[in-house]
C-alpha positions as CSV (number, residue, x, y, z in Angstrom):
1,X,17.3,-3.2,6.8
2,X,14.3,-3.0,8.7
3,X,12.3,-6.4,9.1
4,X,8.5,-6.9,10.2
5,X,7.3,-10.6,10.5
6,X,3.7,-11.9,10.9
7,X,3.6,-15.0,12.5
8,X,0.9,-16.0,15.1
9,X,3.4,-19.4,16.3
10,X,5.8,-18.8,18.7
11,X,8.4,-21.0,17.6
12,X,7.9,-20.6,14.3
13,X,8.8,-17.0,14.5
14,X,11.6,-17.8,16.3
15,X,12.3,-20.3,14.0
16,X,12.2,-17.7,11.0
17,X,14.3,-15.6,12.8
18,X,16.9,-17.7,13.3
19,X,17.2,-18.8,9.9
20,X,17.5,-15.5,8.6
21,X,20.4,-15.0,10.8
22,X,21.6,-18.7,9.4
23,X,21.2,-17.1,5.8
24,X,23.3,-14.2,7.0
25,X,20.4,-11.5,6.9
26,X,21.6,-8.1,8.2
27,X,19.0,-6.3,10.0
28,X,19.0,-3.2,12.3
29,X,15.3,-4.1,13.6
30,X,13.4,-6.9,13.4
31,X,9.3,-6.4,15.0
32,X,7.0,-9.6,15.2
33,X,3.0,-9.8,15.3
34,X,0.6,-12.5,15.5
35,X,-2.6,-11.8,14.3
36,X,-4.3,-9.4,11.9
37,X,-5.6,-6.9,13.9
38,X,-2.1,-6.4,15.4
39,X,-0.3,-6.1,11.6
40,X,-2.5,-3.3,11.0
41,X,-1.7,-1.8,14.1
42,X,1.9,-1.9,13.8
43,X,1.5,-0.6,9.9
44,X,-0.5,2.3,11.1
45,X,1.7,3.7,13.9
46,X,5.2,2.9,12.3
47,X,6.8,3.6,8.7
48,X,6.5,0.9,6.3
49,X,9.5,-1.7,7.0
50,X,12.1,-2.6,4.3
51,X,10.7,-6.1,4.1
52,X,7.5,-8.2,5.8
53,X,7.5,-11.7,6.0
54,X,4.2,-12.7,6.7
55,X,2.0,-15.6,7.5
56,X,-1.0,-15.5,5.6
57,X,-3.2,-17.7,7.7
58,X,-2.7,-15.6,11.2
59,X,-5.2,-16.4,14.3
60,X,-7.6,-13.6,13.1
61,X,-7.7,-14.1,9.6
62,X,-5.5,-13.4,6.6
63,X,-2.4,-11.1,6.1
64,X,-3.7,-10.5,2.3
65,X,-6.9,-8.6,3.8
66,X,-4.6,-6.0,5.2
67,X,-3.8,-5.3,1.2
68,X,-7.2,-4.3,0.7
69,X,-7.3,-1.4,3.5
70,X,-4.2,-0.1,4.0
71,X,-1.7,1.2,1.2
72,X,1.4,-0.9,1.3
73,X,4.5,-0.8,-0.7
74,X,7.2,-2.2,0.7
75,X,8.5,-6.0,-0.6
76,X,6.7,-8.8,0.7
77,X,7.1,-12.7,1.5
78,X,4.7,-14.8,2.2
79,X,5.5,-17.8,3.9
80,X,2.6,-20.5,4.8
81,X,1.2,-24.1,5.0
82,X,-1.0,-24.1,2.2
83,X,-0.5,-23.1,-1.4
84,X,-4.0,-21.6,-2.0
85,X,-2.9,-18.3,-1.9
86,X,-0.4,-18.2,-4.8
87,X,-2.6,-16.0,-7.1
88,X,-3.1,-13.4,-4.1
89,X,-0.2,-13.0,-2.8
90,X,1.0,-11.5,-5.9
91,X,-1.3,-8.9,-6.0
92,X,0.1,-7.9,-2.7
93,X,3.6,-7.1,-3.7
94,X,4.6,-10.3,-3.5
95,X,8.3,-11.3,-4.2
96,X,8.2,-14.6,-2.8
97,X,5.8,-17.5,-1.5
98,X,7.6,-20.0,0.9
99,X,5.8,-23.0,1.7
100,X,6.4,-24.4,5.6
101,X,8.5,-25.7,6.8
102,X,10.9,-23.1,5.4
103,X,14.0,-24.5,4.5
104,X,17.4,-22.2,4.7
105,X,17.7,-22.4,0.6
106,X,14.6,-21.3,0.0
107,X,15.0,-18.4,2.5
108,X,18.1,-17.1,1.3
109,X,16.7,-17.1,-2.4
110,X,14.2,-15.0,-1.4
111,X,16.6,-12.7,0.4
112,X,18.8,-12.5,-2.5
113,X,15.9,-11.8,-4.9
114,X,14.8,-9.0,-3.0
115,X,18.3,-7.7,-2.9
116,X,18.3,-7.8,-6.6
117,X,15.1,-5.9,-6.7
118,X,16.6,-3.1,-4.2
119,X,19.8,-3.0,-6.3
120,X,18.6,-2.7,-9.5
121,X,16.0,0.7,-8.7
122,X,19.3,1.9,-6.8
123,X,21.6,1.8,-9.6
124,X,19.0,2.8,-12.4
125,X,18.6,5.9,-10.2
126,X,14.4,5.2,-9.8
127,X,13.0,5.9,-6.7
128,X,9.2,6.4,-5.1
129,X,8.8,2.3,-5.8
130,X,8.9,-0.6,-8.4
131,X,6.5,1.8,-10.9
132,X,8.1,5.4,-11.4
133,X,5.7,8.6,-10.9
134,X,3.6,9.7,-13.9
135,X,4.1,13.7,-14.4
136,X,0.5,13.4,-16.9
137,X,-2.8,11.4,-17.2
138,X,-4.3,10.4,-20.2
139,X,-8.6,11.0,-19.8
140,X,-11.4,11.1,-21.9
141,X,-13.4,14.1,-22.3
142,X,-16.2,13.5,-24.4
143,X,-15.1,11.0,-28.0
144,X,-11.7,12.7,-27.2
145,X,-8.6,11.9,-25.1
146,X,-6.2,14.2,-23.8
147,X,-3.3,14.9,-21.3
148,X,-3.6,16.6,-18.2
149,X,-0.3,17.5,-15.5
150,X,-1.2,15.3,-12.8
151,X,-0.5,17.8,-10.5
152,X,-3.4,19.5,-11.1
153,X,-6.1,16.7,-10.5
154,X,-7.8,17.4,-7.3
155,X,-9.2,13.8,-6.8
156,X,-9.9,10.8,-8.2
157,X,-12.9,8.5,-7.4
158,X,-14.7,5.3,-9.0
159,X,-18.5,5.0,-9.3
160,X,-20.6,2.6,-10.9
161,X,-17.3,0.7,-12.3
162,X,-16.1,3.6,-13.7
163,X,-13.2,6.1,-13.0
164,X,-13.4,9.6,-13.1
165,X,-10.7,12.5,-12.3
166,X,-11.6,15.9,-10.9
167,X,-9.3,18.6,-11.7
168,X,-9.1,21.9,-9.6
169,X,-11.2,23.7,-12.2
170,X,-14.3,21.4,-11.7
171,X,-13.8,19.5,-14.7
172,X,-14.5,15.9,-14.4
173,X,-12.5,13.3,-17.0
174,X,-13.3,9.4,-17.1
175,X,-9.9,7.5,-17.0
176,X,-9.4,3.8,-18.3
177,X,-6.9,2.2,-16.1
178,X,-8.2,1.3,-12.1
179,X,-7.5,3.5,-9.1
180,X,-4.7,0.4,-8.1
181,X,-2.6,1.4,-11.3
182,X,-3.2,4.8,-11.2
183,X,-2.0,4.9,-7.7
184,X,1.4,3.0,-8.2
185,X,1.9,6.0,-10.5
186,X,1.2,8.8,-8.1
187,X,3.6,10.8,-5.5
188,X,2.8,9.4,-2.3
189,X,3.5,12.9,-0.6
190,X,0.6,14.2,-3.4
191,X,-1.7,11.8,-3.2
192,X,-3.6,9.3,-0.8
193,X,-6.2,7.1,-1.2
194,X,-8.4,7.7,1.6
195,X,-10.4,4.3,0.6
196,X,-11.2,1.6,-1.8
197,X,-13.3,4.6,-4.0
198,X,-10.7,7.8,-3.5
199,X,-7.4,8.7,-4.4
200,X,-7.0,12.6,-2.9
201,X,-4.6,15.7,-3.8
202,X,-3.4,17.1,-0.4
203,X,-4.3,20.3,-1.9
204,X,-7.8,19.3,-2.3
205,X,-8.4,19.3,1.1
206,X,-10.4,21.7,2.3
207,X,-10.4,20.6,5.5
208,X,-11.0,17.6,7.8
209,X,-12.4,16.6,11.4
210,X,-12.4,13.6,13.9
211,X,-16.0,11.8,14.2
212,X,-17.1,9.0,16.0
213,X,-14.8,5.8,16.5
214,X,-11.7,7.7,15.7
215,X,-12.6,8.4,12.1
216,X,-12.1,11.2,10.3
217,X,-14.5,13.3,7.9
218,X,-12.7,15.6,4.9
219,X,-14.2,18.2,3.1
220,X,-12.8,19.3,-0.4
221,X,-12.6,21.8,-2.6
222,X,-14.0,21.6,-5.8
223,X,-16.4,18.9,-5.3
224,X,-19.8,18.8,-7.1
225,X,-19.7,15.1,-7.7
226,X,-19.3,13.0,-4.6
227,X,-22.6,12.9,-3.0
228,X,-21.2,10.8,0.4
229,X,-19.1,11.9,3.1
230,X,-15.6,11.7,2.6
231,X,-14.8,9.6,5.9
232,X,-11.3,7.9,6.5
233,X,-11.5,4.6,8.5
234,X,-10.4,4.4,12.2
235,X,-7.1,2.0,10.5
236,X,-6.3,4.4,7.9
237,X,-6.8,7.9,9.8
238,X,-3.0,7.3,11.5
239,X,-1.6,7.3,8.2
240,X,-3.9,9.9,6.7
241,X,-2.6,12.1,9.5
242,X,1.0,11.8,8.6
243,X,0.2,12.3,5.3
244,X,-1.8,15.8,5.7
245,X,1.5,16.8,7.9
246,X,4.0,16.0,5.8
247,X,4.0,19.1,3.7
């Protein structure tokens, strides 16, 4: 198991690692970061760990904000001295929420829950995350609802609180689901969320280029609807390059 810990207090991080070992957790590697900046940098430079244990309040902000800026699918155990962020944590892959000071029994229970989740999906034959990939998407065209193959969708985007899907024929449809809900059902090899507003099919990328501050500008095929340039942020750019090079 590969583990990533975010904790800005050195002694607290050491105590957490010791408690993991006392709880009998076997890991192949364990890395620690101290800030939101370091957490973003680590996630941009590495494959996702099997499990993250994150202190919510770090020295430069809250670890929760990373989930608003990056696509993260691995399970997370949040560890904090506050109980104010419980609801927010469940929007960020949380499987447990532990209050400091950390008790061995609490951590053991959280790890057991993680193992149960992994074993369930392993034995059920499901892959690709908690939500299996969908093959088709229900969309609206006029007053009718139709089902179209997801692989035929070039990109999905939000505008004026509405969600649109555009296919490779250049036709546009409206979708009832949110972008986050749709994203969870997509094949990560085929689709990538470049921003809060846009999800791209890899086959829709016509070209891309680096621009200022290590950002990336992307041009699409069949794009008659997006008026502003598609810009991948500096933080997301490394992940985008890995994705575009994956096929």
